[in-house]
C-alpha positions, 0 to 999 in steps of 0.5 A, a space after each residue: 254488679 261490680 263491672 270492673 273486669 274488662 271484656 276480652 275473649 281469652 283473658 280476665 283483665 283488671 286495670 287499676 287497683 281498688 282495695 275494696 274489690 281485692 277479695 272479689 279479684 282474689 276469687 276471679 283470678 284463682 288458679 288450680 290444676 285439679 289437685 291443688 289451687 289457690 286464690 289470687 293472693 299477692 306474692 309479696 306482703 299485703 296488709 289490706 283486706 284479703 283471704 289468703 287461701 291455698 288448698 289441696 284436694 282431699 285434705 280436710 279436717 272435721 271441725 266441730 259442728 257449730 249448731 244442732 249437736 244435741 239432736 239425735 242423728 245430727 253430724 258431730 263435725 263439719 268437715 272442710 277442705 283446709 287452708 294449707 301451706 302458703 308456698 307463693 310468699 315472697 316478702 320484698 324489703 327495699 332498704 329495709 322498707 317492706 313492699 306492701 300495696 296497702 301502704 303504697 301509692 299505686 301508679 299502674 296496676 294490671 292483673 290478667 288471667 290468661 285462660 288460653 294458656 293457664 297462668 296468672 300475670 300481674 304487673 304494677 308500678 308503686 311508690 313506697 312510703 319513702 317515695 321510692 318507685 318500684 316496678 314489679 311483674 309476676 307470673 305464676 301457674 299451677 301445672 296441669 301437666 304435672 299436678 304436684 308442681 307450681 311455679 312463679 316468675 317474679 321480677 322487681 326493678 328499682 326505677 329511680 334509685 340504687 337499693 339493697 333488696 332483701 327477698 324472703 322466699 317462704 313456706 308458711 304452714 302456720 295458717 288458719 281457715 277464715 271459717 274456723 271456730 275460734 280461729 282454731 288452726 288445723 295443722 301440727 308441725 312435723 319437720 322442716 329442712 333446707 338443702 342445696 335443692 331448696 327448703 321443705 316443710 312437712 305438716 300434719 292435720 289434727 285428727 285426720 292426720 293427713 301429712 303435707 310436704 311442700 318444697 320450694 327452690 328459689 333462684 335469682 338473676 339480675 338483668 338475666 344473669 346469675 345474681 352475684 354477691 348474694 347474702 343468704 340466710 335460712 329462717 326457721 320458726 314453728 310451721 315455717 321455713 324461709 330463704 332470705 337473699 340480700 343483694 345490692 341493685 343499681 337503679 333500673 336493674 331488674 331482679 328476677 326471682 324464679 320459685 318452683 314448688 312441689 306439693 305432695 301429700 300422704 294421700 299418694 305417698 307414705 308419710 315418712 317418705 314424703 320429704 324425700 319424694 318431694 325433694 326428688 320431684 322438685 329437683 326434676 321440675 327445677 331442672 326443666 326450669 320455668 320456661 319449659 314448665 310454662 311451655 308444658 302448661 300451654 300445651 296441656 291447656 291447648 289439649 283441654 281447649 281443643 275438646 271443650 272450647 266454645 266459640 261465640 262470634 259477635 258477643 265478647 262478654 258472652 264469649 268471655 263468660 263461657 271460657 271463664 266457666 270452662 277454665 275454672 271447671 278444669 282447674 277444679 277437677 280433672 278426673 284422674 282420681 276417684 277419691 276426689 270430687 268437685 266442691 261448689 267453690 273449688 279452690 277459690 274460697 272456703 264457703 261450702 267447705 270445699 265438700 261434695 254436694 248434689 251439684 256434681 251429679 245434677 250439673 257437672 256430669 253432663 259437662 265432663 261427659 261431653 268434654 273429657 275422656 269417659 273415665 272422668 265422668 265415671 270416676 265421679 260416680 265411682 266416688 259415690 259407689 265407694 261411699 255407699 257403706 257410709 251412706 247406709 250408715 247415715 241412713 241407719 243413724 236416722 232410723 232407716 233399715 235393710 240397707 237403705 242409703 241416704 247420701 250426705 248433703 255435704 261430705 268429704 269421705 261419705 260421712 254427713 257433715 252438714 251443720 244446718 238441720 233443715 238441710 241435713 235431715 230434710 234436703 233428701 232430694 240429693 239421693 235422687 240426683 245421684 240416681 239420675 246421674 247414673 241414668 245420665 251417665 249410662 244413657 250417654 255412654 252405654 257403659 252397662 258394665 258400670 251399671 252391673 259392677 257399681 251402679 245397681 247396688 247404689 240404685 237399690 240402696 236409694 230405692 230402699 230409702 225412698 220406700 221407707 221415707 214415704 208413708 201411707 196417708 189414710 186421709 188422702 189414700 195416697 203415699 205422701 212424703 212429710 218434712 222435706 226441703 227441696 232445692 228451693 231452700 227458701 222453704 223448709 220442712 214442707 210436706 209433699 214437695 212435688 219435685 222430691 215426690 216425683 224424683 222418689 218415684 222415678 228412682 224406684 221405677 228406674 231401679 226396677 228397669 236397671 235390675 231387669 237389665 242386669 237380670 237379663 244380661 248377667 244373671 250370675 251378677 244379678 243373683 249375686 247382688 240380690 243375695 248380697 243385699 238380702 233382696 226379696 220379692 216383697 220389696 218389689 211389690 212395695 215399690 210398685 205400690 208406691 209408684 202407683 199411688 204416690 200423691 203429687 200436689 196439683 192445682 186444677 184451676 191453674 193446671 200447675 204442679 204445686 211446689 208443695 202443699 199449701 204453697 198458694 196459701 202464701 201471699 203471691 208477690 212477683 219478683 218485679 214488684 220487689 224493690 232492688 234495694 231489698 235484694 238479695 233477700 238472703 242479705 236483706 231479709 230475716 230468714 223468718 220473712 223469707 220462709 213465709 214469703 212465696 219467693 223461690 230461690 230456685 224452682 223445684 218444679 222446673 228442676 223436675 221438668 228439666 230432668 224429665 222433660 219427655 214426661 210432660 207436654 210442652 204446654 205443661 212446661 209452659 204453664 209451670 214456667 210462666 207461673 214459677 219464673 216470675 216468683 223466682 229470685 234466682 239467688 241460687 247460682 244453680 237456678 239461671 241455667 235450668 231456666 235458660 234450658 227450659 226457656 230455650 225449649 219454649 222458644 222464649 229466646 229473650 229470656 233464654 239469653 237473659 238467663 245465659 248471661 246471668 249464669 255465664 257472668 254470675 261471678 264476673 259481674 258479682 250478681 249476688 254480691 258474694 263473689 268475694 267468698 269464692 266462685 260458683 264452680 258447680 253452677 259453671 257447668 250449668 253455663 255450658 249446659 245453657 249453650 249446649 242443651 239450651 241454645 243447641 237443644 242437644 239431647 240423647 233421643 232414640 240412642 242418638 244425638 238430637 239437636 233443636 238449635 236456635 241462635 241468640 240474635 246477639 250472636 253471629 254464630 257459636 261453635 262447640 265440640 262434643 265427645 259422644 261414645 268415642 265420636 268427636 263432633 264439632 258443631 257450628 250454629 249460625 244464622 239459618 245454618 248448622 254445620 256438623 264436622 264428624 272428626 271420627 273414623 266412622 259414620 255417625 247418624 244424628 237428628 236435628 229437629 224432625 230429620 235424621 242425617 248420616 255424616 260420613 267419617 272425617 267429613 262435614 254436613 251443612 243443614 239449612 235450618 230455615 227449611 
């Protein structure tokens, strides 16, 4: 763990600059607005180790798959969100000497991510190689009030000398992805131009032919007065345009640079109208000016925090962790466009390609359901419905028939684009996560219209897949599922993974329940769907037979569900016996050694018990938790939050708190030594779950909100907010008490442990938890 970030309830603070930590900081201090985002690269040139990254949601390239291309059914491309035009660049030359912190003596340095108001601020004093001292202060943000606008305010002061300063404000589209094959670049030039309103650069992706237009207007002041005697030049190069300003500045005078940018794409505009549209939007934003844009940003973030903030009293590191997680979730996804989804790294890095994984359905849906308008969660599910035809095509390529759907492990447009065979072909549990998300959404919102219009078709296609993926074992006289990989990716190509088998049967059962609901409530739609899908009664009979006769690996003596057949044939080590020097395993051990070990990346069995906890008694959960957790290395970012929730259910407060800190500060403390690759965005939703479902014990039971709370001993209290079916609740849990404020205009009934309480509209209730 790096532990160089200062503890603060609302800010991420780095004081002093260590170039060895710069790529980690570039991830931690990333900014975004749901439509675009960027790593915390410096505005001025930096020749040290860095990953320059600016990304636009929905813009991707199908890079050639590196491995497995000769296997039938294997995806030919690895689709990825691609590094796009760098609009933040402001090269600074002082008496022809470039400002580059990799070449300077840095006397003071401070970087602050203000999460409350949504901006990144950086200040430093540096001594150039010539010995001249300069002072810099920079603020920038990606606006969530207008998600096509970004803004920078950058000031530079020559501390102890008079200087000629040249400022090159650029748009650089000649960039590559860090993970591209052979440093291949994905963009072609379309056009560029400069007008009185700024500079503009339009580029187009190869193959996918997305157009992107970025415009920027740069204005200068000296000591807050319009700059005079400016020399001005425009530079043109392929995929590059820049404005150069040159001026003489007296010692101690501050040069203020305001750069406002507009980013638009052919996802939302016609390609031949992009340049004009971008210029018009840029003019409007520039008229507002930096201060007004900043005020809009603050107001927009205030509204986000009003619904989503969690306040923790008595533990600053825990407080900082949860706000950091919530902040990055909203920077990544705002739910306004059902064509977009949530990449595991968001806009903070290129690992996992910025694509959609099962993480969204399993981890992110609960957060957005409770903290954002209902449409946000719905759009995440409509995204999958819109990809249903592609999911059916994916299954057909693997030999499935009759409208069976296999949703991709990794995707941009519904097409499978993962490039590891043991994941692409075998990690099929992702189908179940999508079905579970439909259940979760409907259970939370009661949006039955969604089920009838969209969800039922998805569920039937998924159930058809499972019915074909199992086979009858004459030896066992049971249905089995062979050659799969569960969420625990430290075991591949196993037979009868308990979680996958259990999830498949649950999907089949839930699909039948959903079909019955549609039949009873909208017979016309029911008949329409069955006719469209050529559904027949024989399929239902097969489903019921699978439901009745599925095989689940179980150990009678230990009374635990086995991860898969043969798990106990492995030498049984515990994580506590592993030397710290050998972790993380995925960075220290060969893959062969990992696969032959009993160590678990994340526990499949416990994932299933989290999803379906009401189907197991408390002792079942305890036995399996106590067996699997000591064997789990938690090297999946998705692991600690599930263990937190189950530990809380088991009243194991110390382990619940330990797992909370691990998930909340996974990136801030660089637990897995991989923060420099980007943040773990989807697991950040698990941090929210750790508090709300873990410590507060929130569930939906008998169509009501239910709580079984406890307060970690390290905290004085915690407060969170829940939106539920149009109601807004504020809930505070303190030592021995739970206060619930009903901010809605009608009464609401909730359950706390074994009692029900009615809370009148616009009133509060205090419950004594000691009784």
